[in-house]
C-alpha positions as a Markdown table, in Angstrom:
| # | Residue | x | y | z |
|---|---|---|---|---|
| 1 | Met | 0.0 | 0.0 | 0.0 |
| 2 | Ala | 1.5 | 3.3 | -1.0 |
| 3 | Ala | 1.4 | 6.3 | 1.3 |
| 4 | Ser | -1.1 | 9.0 | 0.2 |
| 5 | Ser | -3.0 | 12.1 | 1.2 |
| 6 | Pro | -6.3 | 11.4 | 3.1 |
| 7 | Arg | -9.5 | 11.4 | 1.2 |
| 8 | Ala | -12.8 | 12.5 | 2.6 |
| 9 | Arg | -13.9 | 9.5 | 4.6 |
| 10 | Ala | -14.8 | 8.7 | 8.1 |
| 11 | Phe | -13.7 | 6.0 | 10.6 |
| 12 | Lys | -15.2 | 4.9 | 13.8 |
| 13 | Pro | -14.8 | 7.8 | 16.3 |
| 14 | Val | -12.0 | 7.4 | 18.9 |
| 15 | Ser | -11.5 | 9.3 | 22.2 |
| 16 | His | -7.8 | 8.6 | 23.0 |
| 17 | Val | -4.6 | 8.6 | 20.9 |
| 18 | Ile | -1.2 | 6.8 | 21.2 |
| 19 | Val | 1.7 | 7.9 | 19.1 |
| 20 | Asp | 5.1 | 6.2 | 18.5 |
| 21 | Val | 8.2 | 8.2 | 19.4 |
| 22 | Asp | 11.0 | 6.9 | 17.0 |
| 23 | Gly | 10.4 | 7.9 | 13.4 |
| 24 | Leu | 7.0 | 9.4 | 14.1 |
| 25 | Leu | 7.5 | 12.2 | 16.6 |
| 26 | Leu | 11.3 | 12.5 | 16.5 |
| 27 | Asp | 13.6 | 11.9 | 13.5 |
| 28 | Thr | 15.6 | 9.1 | 15.1 |
| 29 | Glu | 15.3 | 6.4 | 12.5 |
| 30 | Ser | 17.8 | 8.1 | 10.2 |
| 31 | Met | 20.2 | 8.2 | 13.1 |
| 32 | Tyr | 19.7 | 4.5 | 13.8 |
| 33 | Ala | 20.2 | 3.8 | 10.1 |
| 34 | Gln | 23.5 | 5.8 | 10.0 |
| 35 | Ala | 24.8 | 4.0 | 13.1 |
| 36 | Ala | 23.9 | 0.6 | 11.7 |
| 37 | Ser | 25.5 | 1.5 | 8.4 |
| 38 | Glu | 28.8 | 2.5 | 10.1 |
| 39 | Ile | 28.9 | -0.7 | 12.2 |
| 40 | Leu | 28.2 | -2.9 | 9.1 |
| 41 | Thr | 30.9 | -1.1 | 7.2 |
| 42 | Glu | 33.4 | -2.2 | 9.8 |
| 43 | Phe | 32.6 | -5.8 | 8.8 |
| 44 | Lys | 32.5 | -4.9 | 5.0 |
| 45 | His | 28.8 | -5.2 | 4.7 |
| 46 | Thr | 26.2 | -2.8 | 3.4 |
| 47 | His | 23.0 | -1.6 | 5.1 |
| 48 | Ser | 19.8 | -1.6 | 3.0 |
| 49 | Leu | 16.3 | -0.3 | 3.0 |
| 50 | Asp | 15.0 | -3.9 | 3.4 |
| 51 | Leu | 17.0 | -4.3 | 6.6 |
| 52 | Arg | 15.7 | -0.9 | 7.8 |
| 53 | Ala | 12.2 | -2.0 | 7.3 |
| 54 | Gln | 12.8 | -5.3 | 9.2 |
| 55 | Thr | 14.2 | -3.5 | 12.2 |
| 56 | Met | 11.9 | -0.5 | 12.5 |
| 57 | Gly | 9.7 | -0.8 | 15.5 |
| 58 | Leu | 11.7 | -3.6 | 17.1 |
| 59 | Ser | 13.2 | -3.4 | 20.6 |
| 60 | Ala | 16.9 | -2.6 | 20.7 |
| 61 | Val | 18.0 | -6.2 | 21.3 |
| 62 | Ala | 15.6 | -7.6 | 18.6 |
| 63 | Ala | 16.9 | -5.1 | 16.1 |
| 64 | Ala | 20.5 | -6.0 | 16.9 |
| 65 | Glu | 19.7 | -9.7 | 16.5 |
| 66 | Val | 18.3 | -9.0 | 13.0 |
| 67 | Phe | 21.6 | -7.4 | 11.9 |
| 68 | Ile | 23.8 | -10.1 | 13.5 |
| 69 | Gln | 21.9 | -13.0 | 12.0 |
| 70 | Ala | 21.6 | -11.4 | 8.5 |
| 71 | Phe | 25.4 | -11.1 | 8.2 |
| 72 | Asp | 26.5 | -13.8 | 10.7 |
| 73 | Leu | 28.4 | -11.1 | 12.6 |
| 74 | Pro | 30.9 | -12.1 | 15.4 |
| 75 | Leu | 29.0 | -9.9 | 17.9 |
| 76 | Ser | 26.5 | -10.4 | 20.7 |
| 77 | Pro | 23.5 | -8.1 | 20.8 |
| 78 | Leu | 25.1 | -6.3 | 23.7 |
| 79 | Asp | 28.3 | -5.8 | 21.6 |
| 80 | Trp | 26.1 | -4.3 | 18.8 |
| 81 | Leu | 24.3 | -2.0 | 21.1 |
| 82 | Ala | 27.5 | -0.7 | 22.7 |
| 83 | Arg | 28.8 | 0.2 | 19.2 |
| 84 | Glu | 25.5 | 1.8 | 18.4 |
| 85 | Glu | 25.3 | 3.8 | 21.6 |
| 86 | Ser | 28.9 | 5.2 | 21.1 |
| 87 | Arg | 27.7 | 6.6 | 17.8 |
| 88 | Leu | 24.4 | 7.9 | 19.0 |
| 89 | Ser | 24.8 | 9.3 | 22.5 |
| 90 | Glu | 26.3 | 12.7 | 21.4 |
| 91 | Asn | 23.7 | 13.3 | 18.8 |
| 92 | Trp | 20.5 | 12.3 | 20.6 |
| 93 | Pro | 19.9 | 15.6 | 22.4 |
| 94 | Ser | 19.8 | 17.4 | 19.0 |
| 95 | Val | 17.3 | 15.1 | 17.3 |
| 96 | Pro | 14.5 | 17.2 | 15.7 |
| 97 | Trp | 10.8 | 16.9 | 15.6 |
| 98 | Leu | 9.4 | 15.4 | 12.4 |
| 99 | Pro | 7.3 | 17.6 | 10.2 |
| 100 | Gly | 3.8 | 18.1 | 11.6 |
| 101 | Ala | 4.3 | 15.9 | 14.7 |
| 102 | Leu | 4.5 | 18.6 | 17.3 |
| 103 | Lys | 1.7 | 20.5 | 15.6 |
| 104 | Leu | -0.6 | 17.4 | 15.8 |
| 105 | Val | 0.2 | 16.6 | 19.5 |
| 106 | His | -0.2 | 20.2 | 20.5 |
| 107 | His | -3.6 | 20.3 | 18.8 |
| 108 | Leu | -4.9 | 17.2 | 20.6 |
| 109 | Phe | -3.4 | 18.4 | 23.9 |
| 110 | Lys | -5.0 | 21.8 | 23.6 |
| 111 | Cys | -8.4 | 20.3 | 22.7 |
| 112 | Gly | -8.3 | 18.0 | 25.8 |
| 113 | Val | -7.8 | 14.7 | 23.9 |
| 114 | Pro | -5.8 | 12.3 | 26.0 |
| 115 | Val | -2.6 | 11.5 | 24.2 |
| 116 | Ala | 0.2 | 9.0 | 25.3 |
| 117 | Ala | 3.4 | 7.9 | 23.6 |
| 118 | Val | 5.3 | 4.6 | 23.3 |
| 119 | Ser | 8.9 | 3.9 | 22.6 |
| 120 | Cys | 10.3 | 0.5 | 21.6 |
| 121 | Arg | 13.6 | 1.6 | 23.2 |
| 122 | Asp | 14.5 | 1.9 | 26.8 |
| 123 | Ala | 13.8 | 4.8 | 29.2 |
| 124 | Gln | 17.5 | 5.9 | 29.3 |
| 125 | Ser | 17.6 | 6.2 | 25.5 |
| 126 | Leu | 14.3 | 8.1 | 25.5 |
| 127 | Ala | 15.6 | 10.5 | 28.1 |
| 128 | Leu | 18.6 | 11.4 | 25.9 |
| 129 | Lys | 16.4 | 11.8 | 22.8 |
| 130 | Thr | 13.9 | 14.1 | 24.5 |
| 131 | Arg | 16.4 | 16.1 | 26.6 |
| 132 | Asp | 15.8 | 19.2 | 24.6 |
| 133 | His | 12.1 | 18.5 | 24.2 |
| 134 | Ser | 11.2 | 17.3 | 27.7 |
| 135 | Arg | 8.8 | 20.1 | 28.5 |
| 136 | Met | 6.9 | 19.5 | 25.3 |
| 137 | Phe | 6.5 | 15.8 | 26.2 |
| 138 | Glu | 4.4 | 17.1 | 29.1 |
| 139 | Met | 1.6 | 17.1 | 26.5 |
| 140 | Phe | 1.5 | 13.3 | 26.9 |
| 141 | Ser | -0.5 | 11.9 | 29.8 |
| 142 | His | 2.2 | 9.2 | 30.0 |
| 143 | Val | 5.0 | 7.6 | 28.0 |
| 144 | Val | 5.7 | 3.8 | 28.0 |
| 145 | Thr | 9.1 | 2.4 | 27.1 |
| 146 | Ser | 10.1 | -1.2 | 26.1 |
| 147 | Asp | 11.8 | -1.9 | 29.4 |
| 148 | Glu | 8.5 | -1.3 | 31.3 |
| 149 | Ala | 6.6 | -3.8 | 29.1 |
| 150 | Gln | 8.7 | -6.9 | 30.1 |
| 151 | Gly | 6.9 | -9.1 | 27.6 |
| 152 | Thr | 3.6 | -7.3 | 27.8 |
| 153 | Asp | 2.2 | -5.8 | 24.7 |
| 154 | Leu | 3.4 | -2.2 | 24.6 |
| 155 | Phe | 0.2 | -0.7 | 23.3 |
| 156 | Ser | -2.0 | -2.6 | 25.7 |
| 157 | Leu | 0.2 | -1.5 | 28.6 |
| 158 | Cys | 0.0 | 2.1 | 27.4 |
| 159 | Leu | -3.8 | 1.9 | 27.0 |
| 160 | Ser | -4.2 | 0.6 | 30.6 |
| 161 | Arg | -2.4 | 3.7 | 32.0 |
| 162 | Phe | -4.9 | 6.3 | 30.8 |
| 163 | Glu | -6.6 | 8.1 | 33.7 |
| 164 | Pro | -9.2 | 8.6 | 34.9 |
| 165 | Arg | -10.9 | 6.5 | 32.3 |
| 166 | Val | -9.3 | 3.6 | 30.4 |
| 167 | Pro | -10.8 | 3.4 | 26.9 |
| 168 | Thr | -11.6 | 0.2 | 25.1 |
| 169 | Gln | -9.2 | -0.9 | 22.4 |
| 170 | Asp | -11.3 | 0.4 | 19.5 |
| 171 | Gln | -11.6 | 3.8 | 21.2 |
| 172 | Cys | -7.8 | 4.4 | 21.0 |
| 173 | Leu | -6.1 | 5.4 | 17.8 |
| 174 | Val | -2.5 | 4.4 | 17.3 |
| 175 | Ile | -0.2 | 6.5 | 15.0 |
| 176 | Glu | 2.8 | 4.5 | 13.8 |
| 177 | Asp | 5.7 | 4.7 | 11.3 |
| 178 | Ser | 6.7 | 1.0 | 11.2 |
| 179 | Pro | 5.1 | -2.2 | 9.9 |
| 180 | Val | 5.9 | -3.9 | 13.2 |
| 181 | Gly | 4.2 | -1.2 | 15.1 |
| 182 | Val | 1.1 | -1.2 | 12.9 |
| 183 | Arg | 0.7 | -5.0 | 13.2 |
| 184 | Ala | 1.2 | -4.8 | 17.0 |
| 185 | Ala | -1.5 | -2.1 | 17.3 |
| 186 | Val | -4.0 | -4.0 | 15.2 |
| 187 | Gln | -3.3 | -7.2 | 17.1 |
| 188 | Ala | -4.1 | -5.3 | 20.3 |
| 189 | Gly | -7.4 | -4.4 | 18.8 |
| 190 | Met | -6.7 | -0.7 | 18.0 |
| 191 | Pro | -7.2 | 1.2 | 14.7 |
| 192 | Cys | -3.9 | 2.5 | 13.3 |
| 193 | Val | -2.8 | 5.3 | 11.0 |
| 194 | Met | 0.6 | 4.7 | 9.4 |
| 195 | Ile | 3.0 | 7.5 | 8.5 |
| 196 | Pro | 6.0 | 5.6 | 7.0 |
| 197 | Asp | 9.5 | 6.9 | 6.6 |
| 198 | Ala | 9.8 | 9.1 | 3.5 |
| 199 | Glu | 12.5 | 6.8 | 2.1 |
| 200 | Phe | 10.1 | 3.9 | 1.8 |
| 201 | Lys | 7.6 | 3.7 | -1.0 |
| 202 | Asp | 5.2 | 0.9 | -2.1 |
| 203 | Gly | 5.1 | -2.3 | -0.2 |
| 204 | Ile | 6.0 | -1.3 | 3.3 |
| 205 | Ala | 2.5 | -0.5 | 4.7 |
| 206 | Pro | 0.6 | -3.5 | 6.1 |
| 207 | Ala | -2.9 | -4.0 | 4.7 |
| 208 | Glu | -4.2 | -3.8 | 8.3 |
| 209 | Ala | -3.4 | -0.1 | 8.6 |
| 210 | Ser | -6.6 | 2.0 | 8.7 |
| 211 | Leu | -5.0 | 4.8 | 6.8 |
| 212 | Val | -1.5 | 5.5 | 5.3 |
| 213 | Leu | -0.3 | 9.1 | 5.0 |
| 214 | Asp | 2.9 | 10.8 | 3.6 |
| 215 | Asn | 3.4 | 12.9 | 6.7 |
| 216 | Ala | 1.7 | 14.1 | 9.9 |
| 217 | His | 0.6 | 17.4 | 8.4 |
| 218 | Leu | -1.9 | 15.4 | 6.3 |
| 219 | Phe | -3.7 | 13.8 | 9.3 |
| 220 | Gln | -7.3 | 15.1 | 9.6 |
| 221 | Pro | -8.4 | 14.5 | 13.2 |
| 222 | Glu | -12.1 | 14.8 | 12.3 |
| 223 | Met | -11.9 | 11.6 | 10.2 |
| 224 | Phe | -11.7 | 9.8 | 13.6 |
| 225 | Gly | -14.2 | 12.0 | 15.4 |
| 226 | Leu | -11.5 | 14.1 | 17.0 |
| 227 | Pro | -11.6 | 18.0 | 17.0 |
| 228 | Ser | -10.5 | 19.5 | 13.7 |
| 229 | Phe | -7.8 | 22.1 | 13.2 |
| 230 | Asp | -9.6 | 25.4 | 13.5 |
| 231 | Tyr | -7.4 | 27.6 | 11.3 |
| 232 | Lys | -8.7 | 30.6 | 9.5 |
| 233 | Pro | -7.5 | 32.1 | 6.2 |
| 234 | Val | -4.6 | 34.6 | 6.6 |
| 235 | Thr | -4.1 | 37.8 | 4.7 |
| 236 | His | -1.3 | 39.5 | 6.7 |
| 237 | Val | 1.7 | 38.1 | 8.7 |
| 238 | Ile | 3.5 | 39.6 | 11.7 |
| 239 | Phe | 6.9 | 38.3 | 12.9 |
| 240 | Asp | 8.5 | 38.6 | 16.3 |
| 241 | Met | 12.2 | 39.1 | 15.9 |
| 242 | Asp | 14.4 | 37.8 | 18.8 |
| 243 | Gly | 14.6 | 34.0 | 18.8 |
| 244 | Leu | 12.3 | 33.8 | 15.8 |
| 245 | Leu | 13.9 | 35.7 | 12.9 |
| 246 | Leu | 17.3 | 36.3 | 14.5 |
| 247 | Asp | 19.3 | 34.0 | 16.8 |
| 248 | Thr | 19.9 | 36.7 | 19.4 |
| 249 | Asn | 18.8 | 35.0 | 22.6 |
| 250 | Val | 22.2 | 33.3 | 23.1 |
| 251 | Tyr | 23.7 | 36.7 | 23.6 |
| 252 | Tyr | 21.1 | 37.9 | 26.1 |
| 253 | Asn | 21.7 | 34.7 | 28.0 |
| 254 | Glu | 25.4 | 35.3 | 28.1 |
| 255 | Val | 25.1 | 38.8 | 29.3 |
| 256 | Thr | 22.5 | 38.0 | 31.9 |
| 257 | Ala | 24.6 | 35.1 | 33.2 |
| 258 | Gln | 27.7 | 37.4 | 33.4 |
| 259 | Ile | 25.9 | 40.1 | 35.4 |
| 260 | Leu | 24.2 | 37.6 | 37.8 |
| 261 | Gly | 27.5 | 35.7 | 38.2 |
| 262 | Glu | 29.1 | 38.9 | 39.4 |
| 263 | His | 26.6 | 38.8 | 42.3 |
| 264 | Gly | 26.8 | 35.1 | 43.0 |
| 265 | Gln | 23.6 | 34.2 | 41.3 |
| 266 | Ala | 22.4 | 32.1 | 38.4 |
| 267 | Ser | 19.5 | 32.6 | 36.0 |
| 268 | Asp | 16.1 | 31.3 | 37.4 |
| 269 | Glu | 14.4 | 29.4 | 34.6 |
| 270 | Thr | 10.9 | 30.1 | 35.8 |
| 271 | Phe | 11.5 | 33.8 | 35.9 |
| 272 | Lys | 13.2 | 33.7 | 32.5 |
| 273 | Met | 10.2 | 31.9 | 30.9 |
| 274 | Glu | 7.8 | 34.4 | 32.4 |
| 275 | Ser | 9.8 | 37.4 | 31.1 |
| 276 | Ile | 10.7 | 36.3 | 27.6 |
| 277 | Gly | 9.2 | 38.7 | 25.1 |
| 278 | Met | 8.8 | 41.6 | 27.5 |
| 279 | Arg | 10.0 | 45.1 | 26.7 |
| 280 | Gln | 13.2 | 46.3 | 28.4 |
| 281 | Lys | 11.3 | 49.0 | 30.4 |
| 282 | Asp | 8.9 | 46.4 | 31.7 |
| 283 | Leu | 11.5 | 43.7 | 32.4 |
| 284 | Val | 14.3 | 45.6 | 34.1 |
| 285 | Pro | 12.4 | 46.6 | 37.3 |
| 286 | Lys | 11.1 | 43.1 | 37.6 |
| 287 | Met | 14.6 | 41.6 | 37.2 |
| 288 | Leu | 16.2 | 44.0 | 39.7 |
| 289 | Glu | 13.5 | 43.1 | 42.3 |
| 290 | Phe | 13.5 | 39.4 | 41.6 |
| 291 | Tyr | 17.3 | 39.0 | 41.9 |
| 292 | Asn | 17.7 | 41.9 | 44.4 |
| 293 | Leu | 20.4 | 43.5 | 42.3 |
| 294 | Pro | 22.1 | 46.7 | 43.5 |
| 295 | Tyr | 21.5 | 48.9 | 40.4 |
| 296 | Thr | 19.2 | 51.7 | 39.5 |
| 297 | Glu | 17.2 | 50.9 | 36.3 |
| 298 | Glu | 19.4 | 53.4 | 34.3 |
| 299 | Ala | 22.7 | 51.9 | 35.6 |
| 300 | Phe | 21.6 | 48.3 | 34.9 |
| 301 | Ile | 20.4 | 49.1 | 31.3 |
| 302 | Ser | 23.7 | 51.0 | 30.7 |
| 303 | Lys | 25.8 | 48.0 | 31.9 |
| 304 | Tyr | 23.6 | 45.6 | 29.9 |
| 305 | Ile | 23.8 | 47.5 | 26.7 |
| 306 | Lys | 27.6 | 48.0 | 27.0 |
| 307 | Leu | 28.1 | 44.2 | 27.3 |
| 308 | Leu | 25.7 | 43.5 | 24.4 |
| 309 | Arg | 27.0 | 46.2 | 22.1 |
| 310 | Asp | 29.6 | 44.1 | 20.3 |
| 311 | Lys | 27.6 | 40.8 | 20.3 |
| 312 | Leu | 24.3 | 41.8 | 18.7 |
| 313 | Pro | 25.7 | 42.5 | 15.2 |
| 314 | Gln | 27.0 | 38.9 | 15.1 |
| 315 | Cys | 23.5 | 37.4 | 15.2 |
| 316 | Gln | 22.5 | 35.1 | 12.4 |
| 317 | Val | 19.1 | 34.5 | 10.6 |
| 318 | Lys | 17.4 | 31.4 | 11.9 |
| 319 | Ser | 16.7 | 28.4 | 9.9 |
| 320 | Gly | 13.6 | 28.6 | 7.7 |
| 321 | Val | 13.3 | 32.3 | 7.8 |
| 322 | Trp | 14.6 | 33.2 | 4.3 |
| 323 | Glu | 12.5 | 30.5 | 2.7 |
| 324 | Leu | 9.3 | 31.7 | 4.4 |
| 325 | Val | 9.8 | 35.4 | 4.0 |
| 326 | Ser | 10.7 | 35.0 | 0.3 |
| 327 | His | 7.7 | 32.8 | -0.3 |
| 328 | Leu | 5.3 | 35.3 | 1.3 |
| 329 | Glu | 6.8 | 38.2 | -0.6 |
| 330 | Lys | 6.5 | 36.2 | -3.9 |
| 331 | His | 2.8 | 35.8 | -3.2 |
| 332 | Lys | 2.3 | 39.4 | -2.1 |
| 333 | Ile | 1.4 | 38.7 | 1.5 |
| 334 | Pro | 2.0 | 41.9 | 3.5 |
| 335 | Met | 4.5 | 41.3 | 6.3 |
| 336 | Ala | 5.7 | 43.4 | 9.3 |
| 337 | Val | 7.8 | 42.9 | 12.5 |
| 338 | Ala | 6.6 | 43.5 | 16.0 |
| 339 | Thr | 9.5 | 43.3 | 18.5 |
| 340 | Ser | 9.9 | 44.2 | 22.1 |
| 341 | Ser | 13.5 | 45.1 | 21.4 |
| 342 | Ser | 14.4 | 48.8 | 21.9 |
| 343 | Gly | 15.1 | 50.9 | 18.9 |
| 344 | Gly | 18.8 | 51.1 | 19.6 |
| 345 | Asn | 19.3 | 47.4 | 20.0 |
| 346 | Phe | 17.1 | 46.7 | 16.9 |
| 347 | Lys | 19.5 | 48.7 | 14.8 |
| 348 | Lys | 22.5 | 46.7 | 16.0 |
| 349 | Lys | 20.8 | 43.4 | 15.4 |
| 350 | Val | 19.7 | 44.2 | 11.8 |
| 351 | Gln | 22.8 | 46.1 | 10.6 |
| 352 | Asn | 24.0 | 43.0 | 8.7 |
| 353 | His | 20.5 | 41.8 | 7.6 |
| 354 | Gly | 19.3 | 44.8 | 5.7 |
| 355 | Asp | 18.2 | 42.7 | 2.7 |
| 356 | Leu | 15.9 | 40.6 | 4.9 |
| 357 | Phe | 14.3 | 43.5 | 6.8 |
| 358 | Ser | 13.8 | 45.5 | 3.7 |
| 359 | Arg | 11.1 | 43.0 | 2.8 |
| 360 | Phe | 8.9 | 44.0 | 5.7 |
| 361 | His | 6.3 | 46.8 | 5.3 |
| 362 | His | 7.1 | 48.2 | 8.7 |
| 363 | Val | 8.6 | 47.5 | 12.1 |
| 364 | Val | 7.1 | 48.3 | 15.5 |
| 365 | Asn | 9.7 | 48.1 | 18.4 |
| 366 | Gly | 9.4 | 48.2 | 22.1 |
| 367 | Thr | 10.2 | 51.9 | 22.4 |
| 368 | Asp | 7.7 | 53.0 | 19.8 |
| 369 | Pro | 6.0 | 56.2 | 21.2 |
| 370 | Asp | 2.5 | 54.9 | 20.3 |
| 371 | Leu | 3.0 | 51.7 | 22.2 |
| 372 | Asp | 1.3 | 51.6 | 25.6 |
| 373 | Glu | 1.8 | 48.1 | 27.1 |
| 374 | Gly | 4.3 | 45.5 | 26.1 |
| 375 | Lys | 3.7 | 41.7 | 25.7 |
| 376 | Pro | 1.7 | 39.8 | 27.0 |
| 377 | Ala | -0.7 | 42.8 | 26.4 |
| 378 | Pro | -2.0 | 42.8 | 22.8 |
| 379 | Asp | -1.0 | 46.4 | 22.1 |
| 380 | Ile | 2.1 | 45.8 | 20.0 |
| 381 | Phe | 0.3 | 43.5 | 17.5 |
| 382 | Leu | -2.7 | 45.7 | 17.3 |
| 383 | Leu | -0.5 | 48.7 | 16.6 |
| 384 | Cys | 1.5 | 46.7 | 14.0 |
| 385 | Ala | -1.6 | 45.5 | 12.2 |
| 386 | Asp | -3.1 | 49.0 | 12.0 |
| 387 | Arg | 0.1 | 50.3 | 10.3 |
| 388 | Phe | -0.4 | 48.3 | 7.2 |
| 389 | Glu | -1.9 | 51.6 | 6.0 |
| 390 | Glu | -3.9 | 51.3 | 2.8 |
| 391 | Asn | -3.9 | 47.5 | 2.9 |
| 392 | Lys | -5.1 | 46.9 | 6.5 |
| 393 | Pro | -6.5 | 43.5 | 7.5 |
| 394 | Asp | -10.3 | 43.3 | 7.4 |
| 395 | Asp | -10.3 | 41.4 | 10.7 |
| 396 | Tyr | -7.5 | 40.8 | 13.2 |
| 397 | Ser | -8.1 | 37.1 | 13.0 |
| 398 | Ser | -6.8 | 37.2 | 9.5 |
| 399 | Cys | -3.3 | 38.2 | 10.9 |
| 400 | Leu | -0.9 | 35.4 | 11.6 |
| 401 | Val | 1.8 | 36.0 | 14.2 |
| 402 | Phe | 5.0 | 34.0 | 14.4 |
| 403 | Glu | 6.4 | 33.9 | 17.9 |
| 404 | Asp | 9.0 | 32.0 | 20.0 |
| 405 | Ser | 7.7 | 33.1 | 23.4 |
| 406 | Pro | 4.6 | 32.2 | 25.4 |
| 407 | Asn | 4.2 | 35.9 | 26.3 |
| 408 | Gly | 4.1 | 36.7 | 22.6 |
| 409 | Ala | 1.6 | 33.9 | 22.0 |
| 410 | Asp | -0.6 | 35.3 | 24.8 |
| 411 | Ala | -0.3 | 38.8 | 23.3 |
| 412 | Ala | -1.4 | 37.5 | 19.8 |
| 413 | Gln | -4.3 | 35.6 | 21.3 |
| 414 | Ala | -5.4 | 38.7 | 23.2 |
| 415 | Ala | -5.2 | 40.7 | 20.0 |
| 416 | Gly | -7.6 | 38.2 | 18.3 |
| 417 | Met | -4.9 | 37.0 | 16.0 |
| 418 | Gln | -3.7 | 33.5 | 15.2 |
| 419 | Cys | -0.2 | 32.5 | 16.3 |
| 420 | Val | 2.4 | 29.9 | 15.3 |
| 421 | Leu | 4.6 | 29.3 | 18.2 |
| 422 | Val | 8.2 | 28.0 | 17.6 |
| 423 | Pro | 9.5 | 27.7 | 21.1 |
| 424 | Glu | 13.3 | 28.1 | 21.4 |
| 425 | Trp | 13.5 | 27.1 | 25.0 |
| 426 | Asn | 13.1 | 23.7 | 26.6 |
| 427 | Glu | 11.9 | 25.5 | 29.7 |
| 428 | Val | 8.7 | 26.4 | 27.8 |
| 429 | Thr | 6.1 | 24.1 | 29.4 |
| 430 | Ala | 3.2 | 22.4 | 27.6 |
| 431 | Glu | 0.8 | 24.5 | 29.5 |
| 432 | Met | 2.4 | 27.7 | 28.3 |
| 433 | Thr | 1.7 | 26.8 | 24.7 |
| 434 | Lys | -2.1 | 26.7 | 25.0 |
| 435 | Ser | -2.7 | 30.2 | 23.7 |
| 436 | Ala | -0.9 | 29.4 | 20.5 |
| 437 | Thr | -2.9 | 28.3 | 17.4 |
| 438 | Gln | -0.2 | 26.0 | 16.3 |
| 439 | Val | 3.2 | 24.8 | 17.7 |
| 440 | Leu | 6.1 | 23.7 | 15.6 |
| 441 | Gly | 9.5 | 22.3 | 16.3 |
| 442 | Ser | 11.1 | 24.5 | 13.6 |
| 443 | Leu | 10.1 | 27.2 | 11.2 |
| 444 | Asp | 11.2 | 24.8 | 8.5 |
| 445 | Asn | 8.1 | 22.7 | 9.3 |
| 446 | Phe | 5.6 | 25.5 | 8.6 |
| 447 | Arg | 2.9 | 24.6 | 6.1 |
| 448 | Pro | 1.4 | 27.8 | 4.5 |
| 449 | Glu | -1.7 | 26.0 | 3.2 |
| 450 | Asp | -2.8 | 25.4 | 6.8 |
| 451 | Phe | -3.7 | 29.0 | 6.9 |
| 452 | Gly | -5.1 | 29.4 | 3.3 |
| 453 | Leu | -1.7 | 30.6 | 1.9 |
| 454 | His | -0.1 | 29.4 | -1.3 |
| 455 | Pro | 1.9 | 26.2 | -0.6 |
| 456 | Phe | 5.7 | 26.1 | -1.0 |
């Protein structure tokens, strides 16, 4: 069965969802494949797509046994796993979300649909893979790993842990990427949607799969009686800047750490999450009070700016920005920037990115004389939308805001606008994302057609 886009059809309604981690949520399968290829090369053998298909969805030991038996390798499963781990451990924390995966999980979480996850690997491996995504994994009611199952069917065990109500098997939808996983879900009595690895084409999807899709973006929840994506057509786009267009937050972190370190303190993550996106004039007094720092507001700002001065011009454009901005410009979508950054800092940040910022109709910064309240108040986005002059949006809901901070998402929601949140911080909790219309792991994963825009 070939993967495809969904057609307008309906299946029996479900109330709960279980998703696989490896190859469905996180792009780990390619890393496993690379490690296996390197190990086999040591013994002058070649990895193949057929072997990948055989091992996807298996436990670590079972997958190792497949390779060992296929080539009669002089290794035990533990030897194989040790070689594999040495190649993977450094890269696990940087494993990215697969396209559409975080968007789907966030939507179900926001709509109150109980969602859980399963991993055919052990808990230690899962902890490494999700280190930089751990707060987003709070969207799951629970996660079950292979070392917990101990011979018990993984999906049945996961099903039994839903609280306060355990659904029946046919009320729980499984979303999988591997043939092994699809068959296990079906054998457990659960309907299953398969989203196979992009490298695989015809022949990999078991006939038992309820539906086969090319990617998670194509999943339509309403086909299974789940809440649909409630996106509205967009006519105008507003971008935040720091952490969204430009990779500047690393410099703010460095300077904050330096100043706090001078006073024997370290950054408090909760305070940082609550303050991201605020204007300088709103943030500084809160910061001085929270950390009990011995500065006047003027002295602190002067010290901060002096330390930042040489760093900000070095900032780089973030991944996916050029592609999206160029695409929107090509299709004549009006764009603007609404940033809490002060006017002076703004100039330093953009001094090497004039070509990018020349594509925006206008910029509203945190020191704009017409700006009353900063984020999370809606003022900056309302002001920004109203400055599109002769081509103003008919309704604020037709404005799409791109943000990296929960404060920014709250501000967009308060302005009646839709918001795509691309959180840069692992400290952003699942609960903090609820005001966002959509959450993505990377701007590269944005799909314009979700909001009625021309597709890439």
